[in-house]
VEXDREN-2710 file (C-alpha; in Angstrom, 1 decimal):
% VEXDREN-2710
k/r/px/py/pz
1/MET/17.3/9.5/-280.6
2/MET/19.8/7.1/-279.2
3/GLN/20.2/3.4/-278.8
4/SER/21.5/1.9/-275.6
5/ILE/24.3/-0.6/-275.4
6/SER/24.2/-3.0/-272.4
7/THR/27.4/-4.1/-270.7
8/PHE/28.8/-6.2/-268.0
9/PRO/30.7/-6.1/-265.6
10/PRO/29.0/-2.9/-264.1
11/TYR/32.1/-0.6/-264.4
12/LEU/30.0/2.5/-263.7
13/SER/28.4/1.1/-260.6
14/LEU/31.8/0.0/-259.3
15/ALA/33.3/3.4/-260.0
16/ILE/30.4/5.1/-258.0
17/TRP/30.0/2.8/-255.1
18/LEU/33.5/1.5/-254.3
19/PRO/34.7/4.9/-253.1
20/ILE/31.5/5.5/-251.2
21/VAL/31.8/2.2/-249.4
22/PHE/35.5/2.8/-248.6
23/GLY/34.6/6.3/-247.5
24/LEU/31.8/5.2/-245.2
25/GLY/34.2/2.6/-243.8
26/LEU/36.8/5.2/-243.0
27/LEU/34.1/7.4/-241.3
28/ALA/33.1/4.3/-239.2
29/ILE/36.6/3.7/-238.0
30/GLY/36.4/6.9/-236.0
31/ARG/38.8/9.6/-234.8
32/GLU/40.9/7.5/-232.5
33/SER/42.0/5.0/-235.0
34/ASN/45.6/4.3/-236.2
35/LYS/46.4/7.2/-238.5
36/GLY/48.9/5.2/-240.6
37/LEU/46.4/2.4/-241.2
38/THR/43.6/5.0/-242.0
39/ARG/45.8/6.7/-244.6
40/MET/46.7/3.3/-246.2
41/LEU/43.1/2.2/-246.3
42/ALA/42.2/5.6/-247.9
43/LEU/44.9/5.1/-250.6
44/ILE/43.8/1.5/-251.3
45/GLY/40.2/2.7/-251.6
46/ALA/41.2/5.5/-254.0
47/VAL/43.3/3.2/-256.2
48/VAL/40.8/0.4/-256.2
49/SER/38.1/2.9/-257.1
50/PHE/40.2/4.2/-260.0
51/LEU/40.6/0.8/-261.6
52/PRO/37.0/0.3/-262.9
53/THR/37.3/3.6/-264.8
54/LEU/40.2/2.4/-267.0
55/PRO/38.0/-0.2/-268.9
56/LEU/35.7/2.7/-269.8
57/ILE/38.5/4.4/-271.8
58/MET/40.0/1.1/-273.2
59/ASN/36.7/-0.3/-274.3
60/PHE/34.9/2.8/-275.5
61/ASP/33.8/2.6/-279.1
62/ASN/34.6/6.0/-280.7
63/ALA/32.3/5.3/-283.7
64/ALA/29.2/4.3/-281.7
65/HIS/26.2/6.6/-281.3
66/GLY/24.4/6.9/-278.0
67/MET/25.2/5.6/-274.5
68/GLN/27.7/2.9/-273.7
69/PHE/28.3/0.8/-270.6
70/TYR/24.6/1.0/-270.0
71/GLU/23.2/-0.2/-266.7
72/VAL/19.5/-0.2/-265.7
73/ALA/17.6/-1.5/-262.7
74/SER/14.2/-0.6/-261.2
75/TRP/14.4/1.9/-258.3
76/ILE/11.1/3.4/-257.4
77/GLU/8.6/1.6/-259.6
78/ARG/5.5/3.6/-258.6
79/PHE/7.0/6.8/-260.1
80/ASN/8.8/5.1/-263.0
81/VAL/12.2/5.9/-261.5
82/PHE/15.2/3.8/-262.6
83/TYR/18.8/3.4/-261.5
84/LYS/20.1/4.1/-264.9
85/LEU/23.7/4.7/-265.8
86/GLY/25.6/5.2/-269.1
87/VAL/28.4/7.3/-270.7
88/ASP/29.1/8.8/-274.1
89/GLY/31.9/11.0/-275.4
90/LEU/30.5/14.0/-273.4
91/SER/31.0/12.4/-270.0
92/LEU/33.6/9.7/-270.6
93/TRP/36.8/11.5/-269.5
94/PHE/35.3/13.2/-266.4
95/ILE/34.9/9.8/-264.7
96/PRO/38.5/8.6/-264.7
97/LEU/39.6/12.3/-264.1
98/THR/37.5/12.3/-260.9
99/ALA/38.9/9.0/-259.6
100/PHE/42.5/10.1/-260.6
101/ILE/42.3/13.4/-258.8
102/THR/41.0/11.6/-255.7
103/ILE/44.2/9.5/-255.5
104/ILE/46.2/12.7/-255.8
105/VAL/44.2/14.4/-253.0
106/VAL/44.7/11.4/-250.7
107/LEU/48.5/11.4/-251.3
108/ALA/48.7/15.2/-251.0
109/ALA/47.2/15.0/-247.5
110/TRP/49.4/12.1/-246.3
111/GLU/51.5/14.1/-243.9
112/VAL/49.6/17.4/-243.8
113/ILE/46.3/16.1/-242.2
114/ASP/47.0/14.8/-238.7
115/GLU/43.6/15.2/-237.0
116/ARG/40.4/13.5/-237.9
117/VAL/42.3/11.7/-240.7
118/GLY/39.5/9.1/-241.3
119/GLN/36.9/11.9/-241.6
120/TYR/39.0/13.9/-244.1
121/MET/39.9/10.9/-246.3
122/GLY/36.4/9.4/-246.1
123/SER/34.8/12.6/-247.1
124/PHE/36.9/12.8/-250.3
125/LEU/36.2/9.2/-251.2
126/ILE/32.4/9.6/-250.8
127/LEU/32.6/12.9/-252.7
128/SER/34.4/11.1/-255.6
129/GLY/31.7/8.4/-255.9
130/LEU/28.9/11.0/-255.8
131/MET/30.5/13.2/-258.5
132/ILE/31.0/10.1/-260.8
133/GLY/27.4/9.4/-260.2
134/VAL/26.5/12.8/-261.6
135/PHE/28.5/12.2/-264.8
136/ALA/27.0/8.7/-265.2
137/SER/23.3/9.2/-264.3
138/MET/20.8/8.8/-267.1
139/ASP/17.8/9.2/-264.9
140/GLY/16.8/12.7/-263.9
141/LEU/16.0/12.0/-260.3
142/LEU/19.1/9.9/-259.9
143/PHE/21.1/12.8/-261.3
144/TYR/19.5/15.2/-258.9
145/PHE/20.2/12.9/-256.0
146/PHE/24.0/12.7/-256.8
147/PHE/24.2/16.4/-257.8
148/GLU/22.8/17.6/-254.4
149/ALA/24.5/14.9/-252.3
150/THR/28.0/16.2/-253.4
151/LEU/27.3/19.3/-251.2
152/ILE/27.5/17.3/-248.0
153/PRO/31.1/16.0/-248.1
154/MET/32.4/19.2/-249.5
155/TYR/30.6/21.2/-246.8
156/ILE/32.4/19.0/-244.2
157/ILE/35.7/19.3/-246.0
158/ILE/35.5/23.2/-246.0
159/GLY/33.7/23.6/-242.7
160/VAL/35.8/21.2/-240.6
161/PHE/39.2/21.3/-242.1
162/GLY/39.3/24.8/-243.6
163/GLY/40.9/28.1/-242.5
164/PRO/39.8/30.7/-239.9
165/ASN/36.6/31.7/-241.8
166/ARG/35.8/28.2/-242.8
167/VAL/32.2/28.1/-241.4
168/TYR/31.3/31.3/-243.3
169/ALA/32.8/30.0/-246.6
170/ALA/31.2/26.5/-246.2
171/PHE/27.8/28.1/-245.4
172/LYS/28.1/30.5/-248.4
173/PHE/29.1/27.6/-250.7
174/PHE/26.2/25.5/-249.5
175/LEU/23.6/28.2/-249.7
176/TYR/24.6/29.4/-253.2
177/THR/24.7/25.9/-254.7
178/PHE/21.7/24.5/-252.8
179/PHE/19.3/27.4/-253.7
180/GLY/20.6/27.4/-257.2
181/SER/19.4/23.8/-257.6
182/LEU/15.9/24.2/-256.2
183/LEU/14.5/25.5/-259.5
184/THR/16.2/22.5/-261.2
185/LEU/14.1/20.1/-259.1
186/VAL/11.0/22.0/-260.3
187/ALA/12.1/21.6/-263.9
188/ILE/12.7/17.9/-263.3
189/VAL/9.2/17.4/-261.8
190/TYR/7.7/19.3/-264.7
191/LEU/9.5/17.2/-267.3
192/TYR/8.4/14.1/-265.5
193/ASN/4.7/15.2/-265.6
194/ALA/5.0/16.0/-269.3
195/SER/6.7/12.8/-270.3
196/GLY/5.7/10.3/-267.6
197/SER/9.4/9.3/-267.2
198/PHE/12.6/10.5/-265.5
199/ASP/14.6/9.1/-268.4
200/ILE/16.9/11.9/-269.6
201/LEU/17.1/10.6/-273.1
202/GLU/13.2/10.6/-273.3
203/TRP/13.4/14.3/-272.2
204/HIS/15.7/15.0/-275.2
205/LYS/12.8/13.9/-277.5
206/LEU/10.0/15.6/-275.6
207/PRO/8.2/18.4/-277.7
208/LEU/8.1/21.6/-275.7
209/THR/6.7/25.1/-276.5
210/MET/9.1/28.0/-276.6
211/ASN/7.8/29.4/-273.3
212/GLU/8.2/26.0/-271.7
213/GLN/11.7/25.7/-273.0
214/ILE/12.7/29.2/-271.8
215/LEU/11.4/28.5/-268.3
216/ILE/13.0/25.1/-268.1
217/PHE/16.3/26.5/-269.5
218/ILE/16.3/29.2/-266.8
219/ALA/15.6/26.7/-264.1
220/PHE/18.5/24.5/-265.2
221/PHE/20.7/27.5/-265.8
222/MET/20.3/28.7/-262.1
223/ALA/21.9/25.4/-260.9
224/PHE/24.6/25.0/-263.5
225/ALA/25.7/28.6/-263.7
226/VAL/26.2/28.7/-259.9
227/LYS/28.2/25.5/-260.0
228/VAL/30.5/26.5/-263.0
229/PRO/30.5/29.4/-261.6
230/MET/29.5/32.1/-264.1
231/TRP/29.6/35.8/-263.5
232/PRO/27.8/37.3/-261.5
233/VAL/27.0/34.2/-259.3
234/HIS/30.7/33.4/-258.8
235/THR/31.3/35.1/-255.5
236/TRP/31.1/32.0/-253.4
237/LEU/34.1/30.4/-255.1
238/PRO/37.1/32.6/-254.0
239/ASP/35.9/32.4/-250.4
240/ALA/35.5/28.6/-250.6
241/HIS/39.0/28.2/-252.2
242/VAL/40.7/30.4/-249.7
243/GLU/39.3/28.7/-246.7
244/ALA/39.3/25.1/-248.0
245/PRO/42.2/22.8/-247.2
246/THR/44.5/22.2/-250.2
247/GLY/42.7/18.9/-251.1
248/GLY/39.3/20.7/-251.0
249/SER/40.6/23.4/-253.4
250/VAL/42.0/20.8/-255.8
251/VAL/38.7/18.8/-256.0
252/LEU/36.6/21.9/-256.1
253/ALA/38.5/23.4/-259.1
254/ALA/39.4/20.2/-260.9
255/ILE/36.0/18.4/-260.7
256/MET/33.1/20.1/-258.9
257/LEU/33.0/23.1/-261.3
258/LYS/32.7/20.6/-264.2
259/LEU/29.4/19.3/-262.8
260/GLY/27.8/22.6/-263.9
261/ALA/29.4/22.6/-267.3
262/TYR/28.4/19.0/-267.9
263/GLY/24.8/19.9/-266.9
264/PHE/24.6/22.3/-269.9
265/LEU/25.6/19.5/-272.3
266/ARG/23.3/16.9/-270.9
267/PHE/20.3/18.9/-269.9
268/SER/20.0/22.5/-271.1
269/MET/21.1/22.2/-274.7
270/PRO/19.4/18.9/-275.8
271/ILE/16.2/19.3/-273.7
272/THR/15.6/23.0/-274.6
273/PRO/17.4/23.5/-278.0
274/ASP/15.2/26.4/-279.1
275/ALA/15.6/28.3/-275.8
276/SER/19.4/27.5/-275.9
277/HIS/19.7/29.2/-279.3
278/TYR/17.5/32.1/-278.2
279/LEU/19.3/32.7/-275.0
280/ALA/22.8/31.9/-276.3
281/PRO/23.8/35.6/-276.7
282/VAL/23.2/36.1/-272.9
283/VAL/25.4/33.1/-272.0
284/ILE/28.1/34.2/-274.5
285/VAL/28.1/37.7/-273.0
286/LEU/28.3/36.3/-269.4
287/SER/31.1/34.0/-270.5
288/LEU/33.1/36.8/-272.1
289/ILE/32.7/38.9/-268.9
290/ALA/34.1/36.0/-266.9
291/VAL/37.0/35.6/-269.4
292/ILE/37.9/39.3/-269.5
293/TYR/36.7/41.0/-266.3
294/ILE/37.5/38.1/-263.9
295/GLY/40.9/37.9/-265.6
296/LEU/41.5/41.5/-264.7
297/VAL/40.3/40.8/-261.1
298/ALA/42.9/38.0/-260.9
299/LEU/45.6/40.4/-261.9
300/VAL/45.2/42.5/-258.7
301/GLN/45.1/39.6/-256.2
302/LYS/47.6/39.5/-253.4
303/ASP/46.7/36.0/-252.2
304/MET/47.9/33.1/-254.4
305/LYS/44.8/31.0/-253.8
306/LYS/42.5/33.9/-254.7
307/LEU/44.4/34.5/-257.8
308/VAL/44.1/30.9/-259.0
309/ALA/40.4/30.9/-257.9
310/TYR/39.6/33.8/-260.1
311/SER/41.7/32.3/-262.8
312/SER/39.5/29.2/-262.6
313/ILE/36.4/31.3/-263.1
314/ALA/38.0/32.9/-266.2
315/HIS/39.0/29.5/-267.6
316/MET/35.5/28.1/-267.0
317/GLY/34.2/31.1/-269.0
318/PHE/35.9/29.6/-272.0
319/VAL/34.1/26.3/-271.4
320/THR/30.6/27.9/-271.4
321/LEU/31.5/30.1/-274.3
322/GLY/32.6/27.1/-276.4
323/PHE/29.3/25.3/-275.7
324/PHE/27.0/28.1/-276.7
325/ILE/28.6/29.0/-280.0
326/PHE/27.1/25.8/-281.3
327/ASN/29.8/24.5/-283.6
328/ASP/32.0/21.4/-283.4
329/MET/35.2/23.2/-282.7
330/GLY/33.7/25.3/-279.9
331/VAL/31.9/22.4/-278.1
332/GLN/34.9/20.0/-278.4
333/GLY/37.2/22.8/-277.3
334/GLY/35.0/23.6/-274.3
335/ILE/35.2/19.9/-273.1
336/MET/38.9/19.8/-273.8
337/GLN/39.4/23.0/-271.7
338/ALA/37.3/21.5/-268.9
339/ILE/39.5/18.3/-268.8
340/SER/42.7/20.3/-269.0
341/HIS/41.6/22.6/-266.3
342/GLY/41.2/19.5/-264.1
343/PHE/44.9/18.8/-264.4
344/VAL/46.2/22.4/-264.4
345/SER/44.1/24.0/-261.7
346/GLY/44.6/21.0/-259.4
347/ALA/48.3/21.2/-259.9
348/MET/48.3/25.0/-259.2
349/PHE/46.5/24.6/-255.9
350/LEU/48.9/21.7/-254.9
351/CYS/51.9/24.0/-255.6
352/ILE/50.3/26.7/-253.4
353/GLY/49.7/24.0/-250.7
354/VAL/53.4/22.9/-250.8
355/LEU/54.4/26.5/-250.0
356/TYR/51.7/27.0/-247.4
357/ASP/52.7/23.8/-245.6
358/ARG/56.2/25.3/-245.1
359/VAL/55.6/29.0/-244.6
360/HIS/51.9/29.1/-243.5
361/SER/51.2/32.0/-245.8
362/ARG/49.5/32.4/-249.1
363/GLU/50.4/36.1/-249.5
364/ILE/52.5/36.7/-252.6
365/ALA/54.5/39.4/-250.8
366/ASP/55.8/36.8/-248.3
367/TYR/57.8/35.0/-250.9
368/GLY/60.4/35.8/-253.5
369/GLY/63.4/33.9/-254.9
370/VAL/61.9/30.5/-254.1
371/VAL/63.9/29.0/-257.1
372/ASN/67.1/29.5/-255.1
373/THR/66.0/27.1/-252.3
374/MET/63.4/24.9/-254.1
375/PRO/64.6/24.4/-257.7
376/LYS/62.5/21.3/-258.3
377/PHE/59.4/22.9/-257.0
378/ALA/60.2/26.0/-259.1
379/ALA/60.4/24.0/-262.3
380/PHE/56.9/22.5/-261.7
381/ALA/55.4/25.9/-260.6
382/VAL/56.6/27.5/-263.8
383/LEU/55.3/24.6/-266.0
384/PHE/51.8/24.7/-264.5
385/SER/51.7/28.5/-264.6
386/MET/52.6/28.4/-268.3
387/ALA/49.9/25.8/-268.9
388/ASN/47.5/28.0/-267.0
389/ALA/48.4/30.8/-269.4
390/GLY/47.7/28.5/-272.4
391/LEU/51.3/27.9/-273.6
392/PRO/51.5/25.7/-276.7
393/ALA/52.5/22.1/-276.0
394/THR/50.6/22.1/-272.7
395/SER/47.0/21.0/-272.2
396/GLY/46.0/24.6/-271.4
397/PHE/46.6/25.6/-275.0
398/ILE/44.4/22.9/-276.7
399/GLY/41.0/23.8/-275.3
400/GLU/41.5/27.6/-275.4
401/PHE/42.8/27.5/-279.0
402/MET/39.9/25.3/-280.2
403/VAL/37.3/27.6/-278.5
404/ILE/38.9/30.7/-280.0
405/LEU/38.8/29.1/-283.5
406/GLY/35.2/28.1/-282.9
407/ALA/34.4/31.6/-281.7
408/VAL/36.0/33.2/-284.8
409/GLU/33.9/30.9/-287.0
410/PHE/30.8/32.0/-285.0
411/ASN/31.7/35.7/-284.9
412/PHE/35.0/37.5/-285.5
413/TRP/34.6/40.0/-282.6
414/THR/33.5/37.2/-280.2
415/GLY/36.7/35.3/-281.1
416/LEU/38.8/38.5/-280.7
417/LEU/37.4/39.2/-277.2
418/ALA/37.9/35.5/-276.2
419/ALA/41.5/35.7/-277.4
420/THR/42.3/38.5/-274.9
421/ALA/42.2/35.7/-272.2
422/LEU/45.5/34.4/-273.5
423/ILE/47.1/37.8/-272.8
424/LEU/45.4/38.2/-269.4
425/GLY/46.2/34.6/-268.5
426/ALA/49.8/35.1/-269.3
427/ALA/49.8/38.4/-267.3
428/TYR/48.4/37.1/-264.0
429/SER/50.2/33.7/-264.2
430/LEU/53.6/35.3/-265.0
431/TRP/53.0/38.1/-262.5
432/MET/52.6/35.5/-259.7
433/VAL/55.6/33.4/-260.8
434/LYS/57.9/36.4/-261.1
435/ARG/57.2/37.6/-257.6
436/VAL/57.0/34.2/-255.9
437/VAL/59.6/32.1/-257.7
438/PHE/62.2/34.4/-259.3
439/GLY/64.6/37.1/-258.1
440/PRO/66.8/37.1/-255.0
441/VAL/65.7/35.3/-251.8
442/GLY/63.0/37.4/-250.3
443/ASN/63.2/36.8/-246.6
444/LYS/64.4/34.4/-243.9
445/ASN/61.4/32.0/-244.4
446/VAL/62.3/31.6/-248.0
447/ALA/66.0/31.0/-247.2
448/GLU/65.0/28.1/-244.9
449/LEU/62.7/26.4/-247.4
450/THR/63.3/22.7/-248.2
451/ASP/62.7/21.4/-251.7
452/LEU/60.0/18.8/-252.6
453/ASN/60.2/15.5/-250.9
454/GLY/59.6/12.2/-252.8
455/ARG/55.9/12.2/-252.3
456/GLU/55.3/15.8/-253.4
457/PHE/57.6/15.3/-256.4
458/ALA/55.7/12.2/-257.5
459/ILE/52.3/13.9/-257.2
460/LEU/53.4/17.0/-259.2
461/GLY/55.4/14.8/-261.7
462/VAL/52.3/12.8/-262.6
463/LEU/50.2/15.9/-263.1
464/ALA/53.1/17.4/-265.2
465/ILE/53.1/14.3/-267.4
466/ALA/49.3/14.5/-267.8
467/THR/49.5/18.2/-268.7
468/LEU/52.2/17.7/-271.3
469/TRP/50.7/14.5/-272.7
470/MET/47.4/16.2/-273.3
471/GLY/49.1/19.2/-274.8
472/LEU/51.3/17.2/-277.2
473/TYR/48.9/14.3/-278.1
474/PRO/45.3/15.3/-277.6
475/ALA/44.0/12.9/-280.2
476/PRO/42.8/10.1/-277.9
477/ILE/40.5/12.6/-276.1
478/ALA/39.4/14.4/-279.2
479/GLU/38.5/11.2/-281.0
480/THR/36.2/10.1/-278.2
481/LEU/34.3/13.4/-278.4
482/GLN/33.6/13.7/-282.1
483/VAL/30.6/11.4/-282.6
484/SER/28.9/12.6/-279.4
485/VAL/29.4/16.3/-280.0
486/SER/28.2/15.8/-283.6
487/ASP/25.1/14.0/-282.4
488/LEU/24.4/16.8/-279.9
489/LEU/24.8/19.6/-282.4
490/GLN/22.5/17.8/-284.9
491/HIS/19.9/17.3/-282.2
492/VAL/20.1/20.9/-281.0
493/ALA/19.8/22.2/-284.6
494/VAL/16.3/20.7/-284.9
495/SER/13.4/22.6/-283.3
496/LYS/11.3/20.9/-280.6
497/VAL/8.5/23.4/-280.7
498/PRO/5.3/21.6/-281.7
499/GLN/4.1/22.6/-285.2
END
């Protein structure tokens, strides 16, 4: 179906392995090392790892079909396993987004993390490389290796650096995501036996009966639905967010949830197109439940982190809804929503982290009138809350609006139900802002708050620029998606059932 374009230098390998090497180096330094030096090495590692992702954007050919920046090397010859990397429009933006968020996380923890600094920073750098590996893998076994390996550093981040119930949250996160992925391994082995290859693009062309496709779809769905997470397998996420340190929540929301969404695009839809169409109504219903029901759940939360965590589930419901209505506007909107969510949700958790570092409480009732003592922070908090609600001119509007348009094209009532998310999003976002930011000073703790320092202002400022840039000028991202989304939809429209 697709021709491969070779490239050098190996930008994808550099983007994957540079942060892993830096991360392992930080772990090797040990706990008793110079904390300032450790932080500086982590920042250097994050920035150096971000640099190879820039040529991917600058040199990407929007008109080309198939994979670009292709890299291939023999890995396990006996089983026809290759170290095979490549990107197309479906995966391109997730790679620089991952590296960018890692820089943000390192800076956000600069003064906050004072114990086991090397372990904390190293875990994030290793996690960054592994997640980029998921987005770049074109070999099924390599994909599975990266997909599962991401659990280890995130387990450490939650379990070691999290809140009072961190061990419970980390264990729940690990069990849900690990067991969800076991059936995926079965599907990967089955596809290997059927095709004699682990090449994902070969699997796209492999004829499969309807029963085979349904079983394979369900196997992949178990892993990807848990990772997104979709209702009703979402219950691990609020616990993980509440207990994770701020950086863990940022990476979890901004990047890790996208691994599941990306899996639908790369595996479920092109490998099992007939089953995808057949089971699409189920996915659409589950997505709408996430959008509406979880939006209502977010409305009644008293903990800011839980509110934003449920908000993330609702927004990711838009992503899966967009994918399974099978039209250009919906799929492109779903990807745009996933990218925007990376900026906005990350910024929301950072804002909560700023308040928590000062007051050590995430309860909405413990605040009130923050604008009186932290006007700079309040401006950012309002902007990101508006973006979370889908305000026009912010990145949050673009994806949601495109998915709603695609949903209306698919079915008017589906589009109408999806549009209720704009109302619910505004309700829970503004509800939180009203009680936390506005009004008279709520208590002594709020009266003693100090506004953003230079580091915090710079971090939130960069994310604010990204949010507004994508909202006002989404064309560069949209143009990279068009050919790949069109190719995917053309491929999914053709039956693979043997005649």
